[in-house]
C-alpha positions in Angstrom: 138.9 33.6 71.1 136.1 34.8 73.3 136.6 35.7 76.9 134.1 36.5 79.6 135.1 39.0 82.3 134.8 37.3 85.7 136.5 40.0 87.7 136.5 43.7 87.2 139.6 44.4 85.1 141.6 47.4 83.9 142.2 47.9 80.2 145.9 48.7 79.8 148.1 50.1 77.1 150.6 47.3 77.5 150.8 43.8 79.0 151.6 44.6 82.6 150.6 46.5 85.7 152.9 49.4 85.1 151.2 50.5 81.9 148.6 53.2 81.6 145.0 52.3 82.4 142.4 53.1 79.7 139.4 52.3 81.9 137.7 49.2 83.3 135.5 46.4 82.1 132.6 45.2 84.2 132.0 41.6 85.2 129.9 39.5 82.7 130.9 41.3 79.5 132.1 39.0 76.7 134.9 40.2 74.4 136.5 38.8 71.3 140.3 38.7 71.8 142.9 38.7 69.0 145.6 36.7 70.8 147.4 35.8 74.1 150.6 37.7 75.0 153.1 37.1 77.8 153.9 40.2 79.8 154.6 41.4 83.3 153.1 39.2 86.0 150.3 40.4 88.1 149.3 38.2 91.1 151.6 35.5 89.6 149.9 35.5 86.2 151.8 36.9 83.3 149.3 36.1 80.5 147.4 39.0 78.9 144.8 39.1 76.1 145.1 41.6 73.3 142.1 43.4 71.7 142.2 46.3 69.3 139.7 49.1 69.7 137.8 50.8 66.8 140.8 53.0 66.1 143.1 50.0 65.9 144.9 50.8 69.1 146.1 47.8 71.3 144.3 47.1 74.6 145.5 44.5 77.0 143.4 42.6 79.6 144.9 40.5 82.4 144.1 36.8 82.1 143.4 36.5 85.9 140.1 38.3 85.3 139.0 36.4 82.2 137.4 33.1 81.5 138.4 32.2 78.0 136.6 30.0 75.5 138.8 29.3 72.5 136.8 29.2 69.2 
C-alpha cells in the first residue's frame, strides 16, 4: 500500500512514541508500506505503518501523518 506523507513524521524503531527515532520524512514523499500494525497511541491514533529499509530493518511510521492509498 502506498502512503503520502502529509505531516512531517519521525521514523521509529517500533510502533509507538517511546521507541528510538531514526530520522524524519518530509511532507509530500510517497512510500510503499508493507502492512499496518497496531501499537502505542500517539494523539489518539494507534495505527502505524511498517516499511523495511534496504538492510531489511523494520521502520514504523505513525498513521496520523500519512494519507494511505491501498493498492
